[in-house]
N, C-alpha and C positions, 0 to 999 in steps of 0.2 A: 361287395367282392374285390373291388378295385386295389381297396386299402391292403387287403390281406396279400394280393399280388405283388404290392411294394414291399411288403414286409420278408414275404418271401425270397424275393427276387434278392433282398440285401442279404440275407442269411446263406443262399446258395454260393456265396465267394467262398465260404470254408471247405465246400468240396472240390474236388479234383475234377471239373467240368469246364470244357472249353467252348465261350460264349452261350450259356444255357440260357434260353428263351422258355417261359412258362405259357402252355398250349391250353387245351382242351380241359375243362373242370371234370374230373371222374368220380367228382364225390357221389357215391350211391345214396340208398334212402338211409342209412344207418344216421346216427346221432354221437357218434364218438370220434369222428376225425374230419378233415376237407382232404382232398387229393385233387393234385394237378398232374399232368402231364408235361414232362420236362423234355424237349427237344435241344439237341446239341448236334453238332457235325458227327460224333461218333455214335450216335443212335438216341432212341427214346430213353428216356427214365420217368420214375414219377416221385413226386415231392407228396408226403403224407405229414400232418399236422395232426397230431393226435391229443384228445383234451385229458392227457394224462401226464404224470412226472415222468422223466426217464426211467426211475427205478421200475415203473410198470411197463414201460415200453420195450426196454432193450432187452430182457429175456427173449420175448418174441424175435426180435431182430436175430438175435444170436441162433435161435432154433432154425430160421429161415435160411440163414447162411450156411448151417450146417448140412440141413437137407438137400439144397442146393448143390455143395460139394460134394455130396454123396450121389448126386445123379437125378435127384428129383426137384424140376423147376419149381422155386418157391417164391419168385420176386426176393431174391437177397438182396440186403443192404448194401449200399456203397459207405464206405467207411469216408469221412471227412478227412480233410489234408493232414491231420493231427492225428488220425488213426482212430478216432472216435466214431461209436455208431450210430449216434442220435445229437441232437443238441436241444438244450431247452431254452424255451423263451417265454415271456411275461404274457401271461392270458388276461380273461376277465376275474374282476374280484380279488384280484393279488394272486391267482392261481398260475401253477407252471405248468406250461404244456410242452410238447415235444417234437421236433420237425426231424424226419428221417429221409433220406434219398432211397429208392429203390430200384433195382432194375425192371424196365417195363418188360411184361411178358405179353407177348402178340399172340393171344388164344381168342378161342370162343367158347362160350358157357357150355358146360356138358348138355346135351340134348337127351332129356330123360325118354323122349319118343322113341330114340334109336334102341334096335334089339341090344345092340354090344353095351349101352350104357351102364347099367346096374353091374356089369362085370368089371368093367372099369373103374368103377368107383370102388368096388370091392378090393380089386388089387392095389390100388392106388392107395386106400387105408391102411390095408396091410403092410405095403412097403414102408410107409410113413410110420406105423407103430413099431415095426422091425426096427428101422433104423435109427429109432429114438430109443431104442431099449440099449444103446451102446453104451459103456461106461462112460464114454466120452462126451456124451449129448449133453448141450446146454438144459439146465434145470427152467421149468417155468417158474412164475413169480408168485405163483399162490396153488392152494387145494381148491377143487371144485366143492368136493363135498364141505369143507371146512366154511367156505363162502356161503353156501346155501343153508347151514347150519345157522351161522351167523343171522341171515335173512330171514330166517322162520322165527328166530326168538323177536327180530324188530317187527314181523309180521304175523303175530297170534292170531289164527283162526283163518289163515289164509288157505288157499288148497297146497300150496308149499309145504306148511307147516304142518298139514295134514297128511301130506305123502311121505315126507322125509325119514321119520322115525321108524316107519315098516322096512324101510331098505336099510337103515342104520343098523338095525338090530338083526337082520338077515348077516349083513356084513360082519356082526361080531361074531357070529356062529360060523361062516363061511365066507372068507374073505376071498376076495378077486384081485387077478392080477391087476397091476396098479402100472400106470405110465403117464405120457405127455399126449393131453387131449387136446383135438383141435377145437371139436364142439360143432355146432351147426354147419354145414359146407355151404349153403345157397347163397349167391352164386359163385362160388370162388374156386369151385373146380372148373378149370380150362383145358381146352384141346388144343395143343400147339399143331397146326398140320404140316405134316412131313412131305417129302418129294413123291413123287408117285412109286417108287420103289423102297419105300420106307414105311414104317407106321407112324401113325400119330402119335404125339406123347402128351400124357395127361399132366398137368400142373395143377397145383394147389396155393393159392395166394393168399394175402392178409394175415399174416400170424399176429395178429394184434393183442388178442387173447387167449393163448392158448394156457392149460391149466394142469394140474397132476390129479389123478384120480382113476377110478375103475375102467380099464379099456372098455367094456361093455358099455358104458357110457355111449361112447362115439359110435361102437357099431349098432346100438339101437337108434342113435338120432340118426346116422347116415342110411338104416335101412328105412326109418320112416321117410328120409328124403326122395330116396329112390323111388317108392314103392307110389309114394302119393304124387310124383310127377309123370308117371308112367300110366299109358294106357290102361282101362278098367281090366281088359280082356287079357292083359300077361303081367297083372299086380304078382301074381302069386309067383310065377315064373319068376320075375325080375327080381323077389327077393330072395329065392332060393340061389340065384346065378350070383347076386353080391354077396351072399353068405360062403358060398364055395369058393369064391375067387379071394376073399378075404381069409379065409381059413387057410388056404395054401400059401399066404405070405406069411399071417400071424395066427398061426391056431390058438384057439382058445380050448380048453378040455370041454368036454359035452356038459358037465356038471357046473361048469361057470354058466352056462346059458340057462340054467334053471331059474336065475334070479331076474331074466329078462322082463317078466311081467312089472317086477316091483321099479325096475330102471325106467319103463315105459310108463309107469304112473308117474315116476318123478319128472319126468319130462314133461308129459301133459301138464302136470300139477304147475311147473314154470311157467310153461305158456300161458296157463289160465290166470296166474297172479299178475304177470306183466302185461296179458293182453288189454289194449286200451277199450274202454268202455263204450258202449255203443251210443250214438247221439240218441238225445232226448226225442 
């Protein structure tokens, strides 16, 4: 990791940061990026090294910047001195990786055991979807369903290949509202603590892999997230609070929810297709 720090430190000179110092390693359990806290006299930032080229990374950075400007804290990127969103660097096996500097969001993960957590998540997702419906909003790099259709062809006989056709057939008969999707939110929903006389502010960080697809996919994914993480005694009411809060911000028609079971089947198939095999 020392070698990484030296390379990142050299590249940080391209950003308008005064005496940046690489601090704590913030890398989570994912395998697509390395993340460090960057301490400066003006406050902390985050350096994120993603194992993809800029063409895959930059759309998510633009989306984060757009949301942040609209009042939804999202860990917006800091442009370089030359106005670039990110910089490429040589990685392993001749691949190109991407370095971005993001504004550090000083929040704590959403506690799903709290009674108001599910409504906060629903309101946040609704605000995100509504904001990204703007004609000025940046577009993601790719399509969710196109990606999984390609994967299903590559993995015949997988749970994904079995579940996807039913949803695609249903969508051919009844298209769903399309928009920018965040995907699985855990644990990137943060709560920024406010003062004693103001409300806490929810934030949504890590816009590394947004895509375009049916908004219902995000709703189903987030619903499963909030209900699986809350106490069993309040699971049903937590799901109701989540949906009510979401629909106040970005309502879907009742008929759109008819495809919920097929979208949920696809989500579970995705998890089953890439779930690590149990040890022998």
